[in-house]
Each structure stands twice: as structure tokens, then as C-alpha cells.
C-alpha positions as CSV (number, residue, x, y, z in Angstrom):
1,X,-136.6,14.6,93.3
2,X,-134.7,14.3,96.4
3,X,-131.7,16.7,97.5
4,X,-129.9,13.6,97.6
5,X,-130.4,12.4,93.8
6,X,-128.9,16.0,93.2
7,X,-126.1,15.1,95.0
8,X,-125.8,12.5,92.7
9,X,-126.5,14.2,89.8
10,X,-123.8,16.5,90.9
11,X,-121.0,13.7,91.2
12,X,-121.9,12.1,88.4
13,X,-121.5,15.6,86.6
14,X,-117.6,16.0,88.4
15,X,-116.8,12.7,87.3
16,X,-117.1,13.1,83.7
17,X,-115.8,16.1,83.7
18,X,-112.2,14.6,85.6
19,X,-113.0,11.8,82.7
20,X,-112.8,14.2,79.7
21,X,-116.6,13.7,79.2
22,X,-118.3,16.9,80.0
23,X,-119.4,17.4,76.9
24,X,-120.2,14.3,75.5
25,X,-123.8,14.8,74.9
26,X,-124.9,11.0,75.5
27,X,-123.3,11.4,78.7
28,X,-125.1,14.9,79.9
29,X,-128.0,13.3,78.7
30,X,-127.9,10.2,80.5
31,X,-127.2,12.1,83.9
32,X,-129.4,15.2,83.4
33,X,-132.3,12.2,82.7
34,X,-131.5,10.4,85.8
35,X,-135.0,11.8,87.6
36,X,-137.1,11.1,84.7
37,X,-137.0,7.4,84.8
38,X,-139.9,5.6,86.8
39,X,-139.0,4.0,89.3
40,X,-136.4,4.6,92.3
41,X,-134.9,1.1,91.6
42,X,-134.3,1.8,87.5
43,X,-132.6,4.7,88.9
44,X,-130.2,3.3,91.2
45,X,-129.4,0.5,88.7
46,X,-128.2,3.5,86.0
47,X,-126.7,5.1,88.6
48,X,-124.4,2.2,89.4
49,X,-124.2,1.8,85.8
50,X,-123.0,5.6,84.9
51,X,-120.5,5.2,88.1
52,X,-119.2,1.9,86.8
53,X,-118.5,3.5,83.5
54,X,-116.6,7.1,84.7
55,X,-114.9,5.9,87.7
56,X,-112.2,4.1,86.0
57,X,-111.7,6.8,83.1
58,X,-111.7,9.4,85.9
59,X,-109.1,7.7,87.8
60,X,-106.8,6.8,84.5
61,X,-106.9,10.5,84.1
62,X,-105.9,11.7,87.3
63,X,-103.0,9.0,87.8
64,X,-101.7,10.2,84.2
65,X,-101.6,13.4,85.4
66,X,-103.3,14.5,82.1
67,X,-105.9,17.1,83.6
68,X,-103.2,18.1,86.1
69,X,-100.0,18.5,84.7
70,X,-98.5,20.8,82.4
71,X,-95.7,23.5,82.4
72,X,-98.2,26.6,83.1
73,X,-99.0,25.3,86.3
74,X,-100.0,27.4,88.6
75,X,-103.1,28.5,86.9
76,X,-105.2,31.6,87.8
77,X,-107.7,31.1,90.9
78,X,-111.6,33.0,90.7
79,X,-109.8,36.1,93.4
80,X,-107.2,36.9,90.9
81,X,-109.2,37.3,88.1
82,X,-111.7,40.2,87.5
83,X,-115.1,40.1,86.5
84,X,-115.8,40.1,82.6
85,X,-118.5,40.5,79.9
86,X,-117.1,38.1,77.1
87,X,-116.4,34.8,78.1
88,X,-113.3,33.0,76.8
89,X,-113.2,29.8,78.1
90,X,-113.0,28.1,81.5
91,X,-110.4,26.3,83.8
92,X,-111.8,23.6,85.3
93,X,-115.3,25.3,86.2
94,X,-114.2,29.1,86.1
95,X,-115.0,31.4,83.9
96,X,-112.5,33.3,82.4
97,X,-113.1,36.0,80.4
98,X,-112.5,40.2,79.5
99,X,-114.2,43.5,79.5
100,X,-115.6,45.1,76.4
101,X,-113.3,47.9,77.0
102,X,-109.9,45.3,76.2
103,X,-111.3,45.1,72.8
104,X,-109.7,48.2,72.6
105,X,-106.6,47.0,73.1
106,X,-107.1,44.5,70.5
107,X,-107.1,40.7,70.2
108,X,-104.7,38.5,68.4
109,X,-105.8,35.1,67.5
110,X,-103.0,32.3,65.8
111,X,-103.2,28.7,65.1
112,X,-103.2,26.0,62.2
113,X,-106.3,25.1,60.0
114,X,-108.8,23.0,61.7
115,X,-108.0,23.8,64.8
116,X,-111.1,26.2,66.2
117,X,-110.1,29.9,65.4
118,X,-113.0,30.2,63.4
119,X,-115.8,28.9,66.3
120,X,-113.7,30.9,69.2
121,X,-114.3,34.3,67.0
122,X,-117.8,33.7,66.4
123,X,-118.4,33.1,69.7
124,X,-116.8,36.5,70.7
125,X,-118.7,38.2,67.9
126,X,-121.8,36.5,69.2
127,X,-121.3,38.1,72.8
128,X,-120.5,41.2,71.2
129,X,-123.5,41.5,69.3
130,X,-125.4,40.5,72.2
131,X,-123.8,43.5,74.4
132,X,-124.8,46.1,71.8
133,X,-121.4,46.6,70.3
134,X,-121.8,46.2,66.3
135,X,-118.9,44.1,63.9
136,X,-117.8,44.4,60.6
137,X,-116.0,41.1,59.6
138,X,-114.3,41.2,56.3
139,X,-114.5,37.6,55.3
140,X,-112.3,36.3,52.5
141,X,-113.6,32.6,52.7
142,X,-117.1,32.8,53.0
143,X,-117.5,30.8,56.6
144,X,-118.6,34.0,58.7
145,X,-121.4,34.6,55.9
146,X,-122.5,30.7,56.1
147,X,-122.2,30.8,60.2
148,X,-123.0,34.0,61.3
149,X,-126.5,34.6,60.4
150,X,-127.6,31.4,62.1
151,X,-126.2,32.9,65.4
152,X,-127.7,36.2,65.1
153,X,-130.4,36.7,63.2
154,X,-129.3,41.1,62.9
155,X,-125.9,40.3,61.1
156,X,-126.2,41.3,57.5
157,X,-124.2,39.7,55.0
158,X,-122.9,42.1,52.1
159,X,-121.4,40.6,49.0
160,X,-119.2,43.1,47.3
161,X,-121.4,43.3,43.8
162,X,-124.4,44.3,46.5
163,X,-122.4,46.7,47.8
164,X,-122.9,50.4,46.6
165,X,-120.0,53.0,47.9
166,X,-118.5,56.4,46.3
167,X,-114.7,56.2,47.0
168,X,-114.5,59.7,46.6
169,X,-117.2,60.8,49.3
170,X,-115.1,62.2,52.2
171,X,-116.2,61.6,55.8
172,X,-118.2,64.2,57.4
173,X,-115.1,65.6,59.4
174,X,-112.5,66.1,56.5
175,X,-112.5,68.4,53.5
176,X,-112.1,66.6,50.1
177,X,-108.1,67.3,49.9
178,X,-107.5,65.6,53.2
179,X,-109.6,62.6,52.3
180,X,-107.8,62.7,48.7
181,X,-104.8,62.0,50.6
182,X,-105.8,59.1,52.4
183,X,-107.1,57.7,49.0
184,X,-103.3,58.1,47.7
185,X,-102.0,56.3,50.8
186,X,-103.9,53.0,50.1
187,X,-103.6,53.4,46.1
188,X,-99.7,53.2,46.8
189,X,-100.3,50.3,48.9
190,X,-102.8,48.3,46.5
191,X,-101.4,48.7,43.7
192,X,-98.2,50.1,44.1
193,X,-98.1,53.4,42.4
194,X,-94.8,55.7,42.5
195,X,-94.9,59.2,42.7
196,X,-95.6,60.0,38.8
197,X,-98.7,57.7,38.9
198,X,-100.0,59.7,42.1
199,X,-99.1,62.9,40.7
200,X,-101.2,61.9,37.6
201,X,-104.1,60.9,40.1
202,X,-104.2,64.3,41.5
203,X,-104.1,66.2,38.6
204,X,-107.0,64.5,37.3
205,X,-109.3,65.1,40.5
206,X,-107.8,68.7,40.3
207,X,-109.6,68.9,36.5
208,X,-112.6,67.2,38.1
209,X,-113.0,70.2,41.0
210,X,-111.9,72.8,38.4
211,X,-114.6,71.8,35.9
212,X,-117.0,71.9,39.0
213,X,-118.4,68.3,38.4
214,X,-119.7,65.6,41.0
215,X,-116.9,64.0,42.5
216,X,-117.4,60.4,41.8
217,X,-115.8,57.6,40.1
218,X,-118.0,57.5,37.1
219,X,-116.8,61.6,36.5
220,X,-113.3,60.1,36.8
221,X,-113.5,57.5,35.0
222,X,-114.4,59.6,31.8
223,X,-112.3,62.3,32.8
224,X,-109.4,59.6,32.5
225,X,-110.4,58.4,29.1
226,X,-110.6,62.1,27.5
227,X,-107.5,63.6,28.6
228,X,-105.2,62.7,25.6
229,X,-101.7,61.1,26.2
230,X,-99.1,63.0,24.9
231,X,-96.3,61.8,26.0
232,X,-94.8,58.1,26.4
233,X,-93.7,58.8,29.9
234,X,-97.2,60.2,30.8
235,X,-99.0,57.1,28.9
236,X,-97.3,54.4,31.0
237,X,-98.6,56.4,34.2
238,X,-102.0,56.5,32.6
239,X,-101.3,52.5,31.5
240,X,-100.4,52.1,35.3
241,X,-103.4,54.4,36.3
242,X,-105.5,51.9,34.4
243,X,-105.7,49.1,37.4
244,X,-107.4,51.7,39.9
245,X,-110.0,52.9,36.8
246,X,-110.7,49.3,35.9
247,X,-111.3,48.4,40.0
248,X,-113.7,51.4,40.2
249,X,-115.6,50.8,36.9
250,X,-117.5,47.8,38.5
251,X,-121.2,48.3,39.5
252,X,-119.9,48.7,43.4
253,X,-118.5,52.0,42.7
254,X,-120.6,53.3,40.1
255,X,-122.9,55.2,41.9
256,X,-123.1,59.0,43.1
257,X,-123.6,58.7,46.7
258,X,-123.4,54.5,48.2
259,X,-124.2,53.2,51.3
260,X,-124.7,55.3,54.4
261,X,-121.4,53.8,56.3
262,X,-122.3,55.7,59.5
263,X,-125.7,53.9,59.8
264,X,-123.7,50.6,58.7
265,X,-120.9,50.7,61.2
266,X,-124.2,50.7,63.8
267,X,-125.0,47.0,62.7
268,X,-123.4,43.4,62.7
269,X,-122.0,43.1,59.3
270,X,-120.2,40.2,57.2
271,X,-118.8,41.5,54.1
272,X,-118.1,38.4,51.8
273,X,-115.7,38.8,49.5
274,X,-114.4,35.1,48.8
275,X,-114.9,35.6,45.2
276,X,-113.1,39.2,44.8
277,X,-109.3,39.2,43.1
278,X,-106.5,39.9,45.5
279,X,-105.6,43.8,44.7
280,X,-109.3,44.6,44.1
281,X,-110.1,43.2,47.9
282,X,-107.5,45.1,49.2
283,X,-108.8,48.2,47.5
284,X,-112.0,47.5,48.9
285,X,-110.5,46.7,52.7
286,X,-108.4,49.7,52.6
287,X,-111.7,52.3,51.8
288,X,-113.9,50.8,54.4
289,X,-111.2,50.7,56.8
290,X,-109.7,54.0,56.6
291,X,-113.2,55.6,56.4
292,X,-114.2,54.4,59.5
293,X,-110.5,55.2,61.0
294,X,-110.7,58.6,59.6
295,X,-114.4,59.9,60.6
296,X,-114.1,59.5,64.3
297,X,-112.1,61.8,66.2
298,X,-108.9,61.3,68.3
299,X,-110.3,61.5,72.1
300,X,-109.4,60.1,75.3
301,X,-111.4,57.0,77.2
302,X,-113.3,56.2,74.3
303,X,-115.7,53.3,74.4
304,X,-115.6,50.1,72.1
305,X,-118.1,51.3,69.3
306,X,-117.5,49.3,66.5
307,X,-114.7,45.8,66.2
308,X,-113.6,45.0,62.9
309,X,-112.4,41.3,62.3
310,X,-109.6,40.3,60.0
311,X,-109.5,36.6,59.4
312,X,-106.3,35.4,57.7
313,X,-103.9,38.7,58.0
314,X,-101.7,37.2,55.5
315,X,-104.7,38.1,53.0
316,X,-104.2,42.3,54.0
317,X,-100.5,42.3,54.9
318,X,-97.2,40.8,54.2
319,X,-93.9,41.9,54.5
320,X,-93.0,41.7,50.7
321,X,-95.9,44.1,49.7
322,X,-95.3,46.7,52.2
323,X,-91.6,47.2,50.7
324,X,-93.0,46.9,47.4
325,X,-95.6,49.8,48.2
326,X,-93.0,52.0,49.5
327,X,-95.0,53.0,52.4
328,X,-94.1,54.4,55.2
329,X,-96.7,52.1,57.2
330,X,-99.7,50.4,56.0
331,X,-103.3,51.1,56.8
332,X,-103.5,47.7,59.1
333,X,-100.7,48.8,61.4
334,X,-101.5,52.4,61.6
335,X,-105.0,51.4,62.4
336,X,-103.8,49.1,65.1
337,X,-101.5,51.6,66.3
338,X,-104.2,54.6,66.5
339,X,-107.7,53.2,66.5
340,X,-108.0,52.6,70.4
341,X,-108.8,56.2,71.1
342,X,-111.0,56.2,68.1
343,X,-113.2,53.8,69.8
344,X,-112.3,50.7,67.1
345,X,-111.5,47.6,68.7
346,X,-109.8,44.8,66.2
347,X,-109.4,41.1,66.4
348,X,-106.8,39.6,63.7
349,X,-106.3,36.1,63.0
350,X,-103.6,33.9,61.0
351,X,-102.8,30.5,60.6
352,X,-99.0,31.1,61.2
353,X,-98.1,33.6,64.3
354,X,-94.8,34.0,63.0
355,X,-96.9,36.2,60.4
356,X,-97.8,38.9,62.9
357,X,-95.8,41.9,62.4
358,X,-93.8,43.5,65.4
359,X,-96.5,46.1,65.8
360,X,-99.5,43.7,65.9
361,X,-97.9,41.9,68.6
362,X,-96.9,44.9,70.5
363,X,-100.6,46.4,70.3
364,X,-102.5,43.4,71.1
365,X,-103.1,42.8,74.6
366,X,-105.2,40.1,74.6
367,X,-103.7,37.2,72.8
368,X,-105.0,33.5,72.1
369,X,-102.6,30.7,70.8
370,X,-103.8,27.7,69.3
371,X,-102.1,24.8,68.6
372,X,-98.7,25.9,67.0
373,X,-96.7,23.2,65.6
374,X,-94.1,24.8,63.4
375,X,-91.0,25.6,65.1
376,X,-90.2,29.5,64.1
377,X,-93.7,30.3,65.3
378,X,-93.1,28.7,68.7
379,X,-90.6,30.5,69.2
380,X,-91.8,33.9,68.3
381,X,-94.6,32.9,70.7
382,X,-91.9,32.2,73.8
383,X,-90.3,35.6,73.0
384,X,-93.5,37.7,73.1
385,X,-95.0,36.0,76.0
386,X,-91.5,35.1,77.6
387,X,-92.1,31.3,78.0
388,X,-89.3,28.5,78.9
389,X,-88.4,25.8,76.4
390,X,-90.7,23.1,77.9
391,X,-93.6,25.8,77.9
392,X,-92.9,26.6,73.9
393,X,-92.3,22.6,73.4
394,X,-96.1,22.0,75.2
395,X,-97.7,24.5,72.7
396,X,-97.2,21.5,70.0
397,X,-99.5,19.2,72.2
398,X,-102.1,21.6,73.2
399,X,-104.9,19.5,71.5
400,X,-103.4,16.3,73.1
401,X,-106.1,14.5,75.2
402,X,-108.6,17.1,75.3
403,X,-111.2,16.6,72.4
404,X,-114.0,17.4,71.8
405,X,-112.7,20.5,73.8
406,X,-110.3,23.1,72.4
407,X,-107.5,24.0,74.8
408,X,-105.4,27.4,74.0
409,X,-102.7,29.3,75.8
410,X,-104.0,32.6,76.3
411,X,-102.7,36.5,77.8
412,X,-105.0,38.7,78.8
413,X,-104.5,42.3,79.9
414,X,-105.6,41.7,83.4
415,X,-103.3,39.2,84.2
416,X,-99.7,39.4,84.1
417,X,-98.7,35.7,83.0
418,X,-100.1,33.5,79.9
419,X,-102.4,30.4,81.0
420,X,-104.5,27.8,79.7
421,X,-108.2,27.6,79.0
422,X,-110.3,24.9,77.7
423,X,-112.9,26.1,74.8
424,X,-115.6,23.7,74.5
425,X,-116.7,22.8,71.0
426,X,-119.3,24.8,69.9
427,X,-122.0,23.1,67.3
428,X,-123.9,25.7,65.1
429,X,-126.7,24.9,62.7
430,X,-126.3,25.3,59.0
431,X,-127.3,28.7,58.4
432,X,-129.6,27.3,55.3
433,X,-131.5,24.9,57.2
434,X,-134.0,25.6,60.3
435,X,-133.6,23.4,63.4
436,X,-136.4,22.3,66.1
437,X,-134.8,21.6,69.5
438,X,-135.3,17.8,69.7
439,X,-137.1,16.8,73.6
440,X,-135.1,15.1,76.2
441,X,-135.3,11.6,75.9
442,X,-134.1,8.8,78.1
443,X,-131.0,6.8,76.0
444,X,-130.0,3.4,78.1
445,X,-126.0,3.5,78.1
446,X,-124.8,0.8,76.4
447,X,-122.9,-2.0,78.5
448,X,-119.2,-1.5,78.6
449,X,-117.5,-4.2,76.2
450,X,-114.7,-5.8,77.2
451,X,-111.8,-5.0,75.1
452,X,-110.2,-8.1,73.1
453,X,-106.6,-8.1,73.9
454,X,-104.4,-7.7,70.7
455,X,-102.2,-10.5,69.4
456,X,-99.0,-10.2,69.7
457,X,-96.8,-9.6,66.0
458,X,-94.0,-11.7,65.5
459,X,-92.3,-9.1,63.2
460,X,-91.8,-5.2,64.6
461,X,-92.9,-2.8,62.0
462,X,-90.0,-0.3,60.0
463,X,-91.3,2.6,62.3
464,X,-90.7,0.7,65.3
465,X,-87.6,-0.5,64.3
466,X,-86.6,2.9,63.3
467,X,-87.3,4.4,66.9
468,X,-85.7,1.3,68.5
469,X,-82.4,2.5,66.6
470,X,-82.7,6.0,67.5
471,X,-83.2,5.4,71.2
472,X,-80.2,2.7,71.2
473,X,-77.8,5.3,69.1
474,X,-78.8,8.3,71.2
475,X,-78.8,7.2,75.1
476,X,-80.4,8.9,78.1
477,X,-82.8,11.2,75.9
478,X,-86.0,12.1,76.8
479,X,-89.2,11.1,75.4
480,X,-89.9,14.5,73.9
481,X,-86.1,14.3,72.8
482,X,-86.4,11.1,71.2
483,X,-89.7,12.3,69.3
484,X,-87.8,15.6,68.1
485,X,-85.0,13.5,66.8
486,X,-87.3,11.0,64.6
487,X,-89.3,14.2,64.0
488,X,-86.3,15.5,61.8
489,X,-86.2,12.5,58.9
490,X,-90.5,11.8,59.4
491,X,-92.0,15.2,59.6
492,X,-95.2,13.2,60.2
493,X,-94.5,11.9,63.3
494,X,-95.9,13.5,66.5
495,X,-96.1,13.0,70.1
496,X,-99.2,10.7,70.1
497,X,-97.3,8.3,67.3
498,X,-94.2,8.0,69.7
499,X,-96.0,7.3,72.8
500,X,-98.1,4.5,70.6
501,X,-94.1,3.1,69.2
502,X,-93.1,3.1,73.0
503,X,-95.9,1.5,74.1
504,X,-95.6,-1.5,71.4
505,X,-92.2,-1.7,72.2
506,X,-92.5,-2.2,75.8
507,X,-95.2,-4.6,75.6
508,X,-92.9,-6.9,73.0
509,X,-90.4,-6.4,75.2
510,X,-87.7,-4.8,73.5
511,X,-87.9,-0.9,75.3
512,X,-88.2,-0.3,78.7
513,X,-89.2,3.4,80.4
514,X,-87.4,5.1,83.3
515,X,-89.1,7.9,85.8
516,X,-85.8,10.6,86.2
517,X,-86.8,12.9,89.1
518,X,-86.3,16.8,87.6
519,X,-85.6,18.2,90.8
520,X,-89.4,19.6,90.9
521,X,-91.5,18.3,93.4
522,X,-93.8,15.6,91.1
523,X,-92.3,16.1,88.3
524,X,-90.0,13.9,86.1
525,X,-88.2,12.9,82.9
526,X,-89.0,10.0,80.7
527,X,-86.3,8.2,80.0
528,X,-86.8,5.0,77.4
529,X,-83.8,2.6,77.1
530,X,-83.7,-0.8,75.2
531,X,-83.8,-3.7,76.9
532,X,-81.5,-6.5,76.8
533,X,-83.6,-8.1,73.9
534,X,-83.8,-4.6,72.2
535,X,-80.0,-4.4,71.9
536,X,-79.9,-8.1,70.6
537,X,-82.4,-7.0,67.8
538,X,-80.2,-3.9,67.2
539,X,-76.8,-6.2,66.6
540,X,-78.5,-8.5,64.7
541,X,-79.8,-5.9,61.9
542,X,-76.3,-4.7,62.2
543,X,-77.0,-1.3,63.6
544,X,-74.6,0.2,65.8
545,X,-75.7,1.6,69.2
546,X,-74.0,3.1,72.1
547,X,-74.2,1.7,75.7
548,X,-75.1,3.7,78.5
549,X,-72.5,5.7,79.8
550,X,-71.9,5.8,83.6
551,X,-72.3,4.2,86.5
552,X,-75.2,3.1,89.0
553,X,-78.6,3.3,87.9
554,X,-80.2,4.9,84.7
555,X,-81.1,8.3,87.1
556,X,-77.6,8.1,88.3
557,X,-75.9,8.2,84.6
558,X,-78.7,10.2,83.2
559,X,-77.6,13.2,85.3
560,X,-73.8,12.5,84.5
561,X,-74.7,13.0,80.9
562,X,-76.4,16.2,81.6
563,X,-73.3,17.5,83.9
564,X,-70.7,16.7,81.0
565,X,-73.0,18.1,78.4
566,X,-73.1,21.6,80.2
567,X,-69.6,21.7,80.9
568,X,-69.0,20.8,77.2
569,X,-71.0,24.2,76.1
570,X,-69.0,26.2,78.7
571,X,-65.8,25.1,76.3
572,X,-64.3,22.5,78.7
573,X,-63.1,19.1,78.3
574,X,-65.3,16.6,80.0
575,X,-65.8,13.3,80.2
576,X,-68.0,10.8,82.3
577,X,-66.2,8.0,84.9
578,X,-62.9,10.2,84.0
579,X,-59.9,8.4,85.9
580,X,-56.8,11.0,86.6
581,X,-54.7,8.7,88.4
582,X,-56.4,5.8,89.6
583,X,-59.8,6.7,90.8
584,X,-63.1,7.1,88.9
585,X,-64.9,10.2,89.1
586,X,-68.6,10.7,87.8
587,X,-68.3,13.7,85.8
588,X,-64.2,14.7,85.4
589,X,-63.3,18.4,83.8
590,X,-59.8,20.2,82.8
591,X,-59.3,23.6,81.6
592,X,-56.1,23.8,79.9
593,X,-53.5,26.0,80.1
594,X,-50.2,27.8,82.2
595,X,-52.2,26.8,84.9
596,X,-54.3,23.6,84.3
597,X,-57.9,23.6,87.1
598,X,-58.9,19.9,87.4
599,X,-62.4,19.5,88.7
600,X,-64.2,16.4,90.0
601,X,-68.1,16.3,89.9
602,X,-70.1,14.0,92.3
603,X,-73.5,13.5,92.1
604,X,-74.9,12.7,95.4
605,X,-78.2,10.5,95.4
606,X,-78.3,8.9,98.3
607,X,-77.6,9.7,101.9
608,X,-74.5,7.8,102.3
609,X,-72.2,10.7,103.7
610,X,-69.4,8.4,104.8
611,X,-69.0,7.7,101.3
612,X,-69.0,11.2,100.0
613,X,-66.8,12.2,102.8
614,X,-64.4,9.3,101.3
615,X,-64.6,10.5,97.9
616,X,-63.2,13.8,99.0
617,X,-60.4,12.8,100.7
618,X,-59.4,10.2,97.4
619,X,-60.0,12.9,95.2
620,X,-57.4,15.3,96.8
621,X,-54.8,12.3,97.3
622,X,-56.0,11.4,93.3
623,X,-54.6,15.4,92.5
624,X,-58.1,16.7,91.5
625,X,-57.8,20.7,92.4
626,X,-61.5,21.2,93.2
627,X,-64.4,18.3,94.2
628,X,-67.9,19.6,93.6
629,X,-70.9,17.9,95.0
630,X,-74.0,17.7,93.2
631,X,-77.3,17.7,95.5
632,X,-80.5,17.2,94.7
633,X,-82.0,19.3,97.3
634,X,-81.4,22.2,99.8
635,X,-82.1,19.6,102.6
636,X,-79.1,17.3,101.3
637,X,-77.1,20.4,101.0
638,X,-77.5,21.3,105.0
639,X,-76.5,17.9,105.5
640,X,-73.3,17.4,103.6
641,X,-72.5,21.3,104.8
642,X,-72.8,19.9,108.3
643,X,-70.3,16.9,108.5
644,X,-67.8,18.6,105.9
645,X,-64.6,20.2,107.6
646,X,-64.8,23.9,108.0
647,X,-62.2,26.1,106.0
648,X,-61.9,23.6,103.0
649,X,-61.4,25.6,100.0
650,X,-61.0,22.4,98.0
651,X,-64.8,21.3,98.1
652,X,-68.2,22.8,96.9
653,X,-71.5,21.7,97.1
654,X,-73.8,23.1,94.4
655,X,-77.7,21.9,93.1
656,X,-78.0,19.4,91.0
657,X,-80.3,21.9,88.8
658,X,-77.5,24.7,88.5
659,X,-75.2,22.1,86.8
660,X,-77.7,20.6,84.0
């Protein structure tokens, strides 16, 4: 194939990426198969067909700002990011990842169901295993037990019924008494035991040691059943301890010496706990995790030796259970705090960001946040990652217009600010089937069908009427603010639905959209406003709407309203187009008291400085104590400063963004 043809292929791939179709299997197959076509004429025909299909889509996405406009700009560039061992995702064509040592400072993953948490964690596990790092996954739902073996044949799946473990067997570096202290701690957490039951447990262990019997679950159960219950209180303690006895009476723990955990910790293992009762599951995990934690010596500069994965952290820890167990610190939190210097890395995942304890958030230096819908979690993410309000609101739109890929918010230890990554959709075979890789075949791209125009509906739907009423009764709100109001009475409402409703209303001539600059170059608010026909429809339906408050263009009225609201939040009386005696000002504020202070705010929207000088003179004559000119940018402020008389204490020039 000629070099020019290779350039054409590269150009087509870039177009596909701009169009958001870089992961589309049909498009990629069509581009990669161009050299296989039998004749140059056929290659040219199919290339033109692909260009004709991709170019409008790419241009539309760039024009709309879908691929580039978001609150987290600017994104990090290649020279700002260090080398990595484990890939997290992509920023355009730039690969971003973390070092193996970063797993010792732990990874926190959050996001609702069906957003891609499991597949993201699986991709991390596959790379860790390829680097020789063993992983232990505590699988409460059975997903990893089905999927990981198809990605890594070395991975073992151990169901809890097949596991063999002596819970009284101490690690090599601990004495039996030291290990029993760890056991009593997680008994408190798993079964909510108090001092009386714990003391009974220790006394039974002491009797076993004095008799010289082998210390395992079987001998403990036999001793428990042999000792008589003499006092009522002691009988209650025995009854409470029965929950632990029942847990260790199953075949998992009825052995003198179980699996060699030291050997097991050198291999990738999935513990399938999907059919296990909650308290038994917690006991099983607490026993294994505590053993791994206690068996490793505490030393500095230790490499990652084992990564533990906890999917759905709420199954292992909750604030209510922690308070009920009367523990100083649950085993999960202690492990997160201390495991780094023991060579243990941790990946913690949950559907709700707010469920993560403060200790987990503080000690997880790699955070991956998928689309976050609920408000409390967005607030917590904003606090932890120092996000502004616009960035917090954008968390609910991460998946918008990036399918079939996943877009996530990421913070890594080697970069100071959070940023966005694209995680491609991972296709994995079912572990119960064997797939053969198909040979590449040329499939001609079908001709693009022209879309038929939808017929205009004579009637407006109830949902559209409700949205029009929201805009009419709450004038000069941005699109996101309107969507938030609608969501208060319709929880299923989202940005996509709001966009479709606005588009339908604009097609019917009931709504128009105005773009208001945000004082940031290239950024603007979208403000929906009913048209004359829209107001007439609201009147016919007897819906009381509010007219646009202010004077001039919609942009001017928008900022008049914003300045007024900011002053009212400061406790001042403020009014748009206020008249003190004879002249109206854009926004007027009055501070009552023995010495009332009257301030006029004039919004400077154009370069007519003679008009502003006239306003200043008229305001002073009308009785305003101060005139504040709100300008759009520093350049306009300098021009106005140059024409204003020096030494006038009744005038002030401020940037508009400082007043809203």
C-alpha cells in the first residue's frame, strides 16, 4: 500500500474520533480494510463514501463543543504526566495511567449501577496480573467469578463452600494469644459481641489450651457444647456465642489446617461469596483480610505485593454497623490506614460516593468517579476534589454524548487537579464459551439514508406545556437551572430530555434560545425565553407568567437580574430599573439606617462612553450616593477610567463577574 493511502487511513481515523465513532467496530473495519480492496478505483469510491459519512458528524460535534467544552478544561498534556505501568484511560490520543506503587495509596471507584465500574476494575486487574501482582477479589455478586477467568486463565475462583480455613491458626509471625486478640476484634464487628461474650470466648480458648487439645473450629465447638450453663447470665452469653459457633460449624472451617494462605496470596483469586449470608460473609472476609494484614511485617518503602478488591463497599462496612459493634475502628478502615507499609494495595468500589467513610476518602489518592446523579454525592465529590459548582453539576452529565465509551472524573497522585478521561467500552467473552477470532472481511458501508422530516404535531404534549410554564414563570434562568426546577417535580427529568423538549418547543415557535456571554472567552449561558406565541399559549391555559424584568436586550436583562439577586443575598433592598426621583438606573440598592446609602449600578454593555458619563451626572443630580459601573472586561474598564474625571469619590468601576 502506498504512503499516501496510509495518510488517508490516518485521516479517516481522526475523523472517526472527532465524530465520536472511533470505537465503532463497523467504522474501524471499513477503514482498516481499505487496502484489501481489489482495485484503486474501488478504494477511492469507498474512501469518498466514508469521508461523506464522517465529515458532517465530526464538524457537528466540534461546532457544538461536545468534544471540547466542559468545566474541567484545560486537560493535562503529555509532558505534565509521568510514565505509567497500568493504563486508566485516554485524553484524546494521550494515554494516562498510574504506577504500580500508586496502588499502595489505594484506588477509590464510585458510580451508579450499569455505568462501567466492574469492567473498569477488571481492566485494572488484568494489567496488574500481567505485571505479576497477585489480586484477591471479594465478589459479593458473582460478576468477577464469571468474567475474570475469561481474561486471565491463571485466575482461580474459590467458592466459599470449597474454601478450607482454620480461623484459630495464627500467622507465622504472631503468637496464638496475639492472633486471638485479632479474632475477638472482628467477632465484635461481625456479631456485635460485648465484653461478656468476648470473655466467655477467651475462657473457652484458655480451657482448650490447658487441656492440650489441637486448636481448631471442631475442638472449640465440642468444648462449647460440653461446658454446662450454670447461671442465667452465662446462659445468655452462651446463646449469643452460638452465632459464631454456627458460622464455624460449616465445612469451610471444620479442618485442622486449611489452605496455605501464604501460597494463595501469590496468585490471582476470586472469592465467590454471592450466596453467602451477610454476617457469615463479613466474618469470612474479616478473617482473611486480618490474616493478610497481620502476617506482614511493617516496614518502609515496600513494593506492592497483593491487591485486595472490595466491590460494593457498603456490604462490608456501614456507619450503623460500626456504632452497633462498639469498636474503636472497623477492620476495613484500619487496613486502609496501615496496609501501605505492609505491601497491600486496596481497590474500593461502591455505587454511592457518600457511602465512603472519611478515612477511606483521605487515604485513597487515586479516585475514579463515574456519572454521579444524586446531589449529596456530588457535593461530597466537590468537597474532596475541590470542585466548583459548575463542575459538580457536570458530574451528572459525564456519560452524555460519549457512548459507547465511558467518561470519568479522575484524580491521580502525580497530577494536582482532577481531570476527565475516556474509558473505551470493554468487550469480553462469556467465560463459559470459547470464541475464535474471525477473519477480517470487507463489509461495504451502507448509503446514508436521508432523514424524513417529522410531521408537526398540532397539540403540545403535557410535558412540553409543563416545561414552557416553568420557563414563563421563572424568567431569565439558564437551561441547567430550568432542568433543575423541572427535576424537583419530575425526578426522571434529565439534561437529555430537557434538550429534546426545548428543541421541540423551538420547532413549534413557542420558545427561543438566547446565548449570554459568561465573561469567559468562548463560553456562554443558554437562556430559554418564550416567544410571543408561547406567552399567548400560557395565557390561553390561564397560567400566570412573569414578563422579563429589565431594559434592553435579553443579555442585558439577564445580568440585571443576576446583580439584583447578588445584592439581595447580601441583605440589601435591590430593584431592577429603580427610580429614586426621576431617572431609572439598571439596578438600584438601598441600605436603610440612620445614614441610608443609595447605590446605582449601571451595566456597561457597549462602547458608548458618552452615554455612561451622562448617566453618572444624572445619577448624582437624582440623589444617588454612589454609581457603580459594571463592565465586561479589563479593556473596557481601562477605557472608562480614561474618560472619567479624577478624584470623583461617587463613582466606582467593577468587573461584572465580581457582582454576580
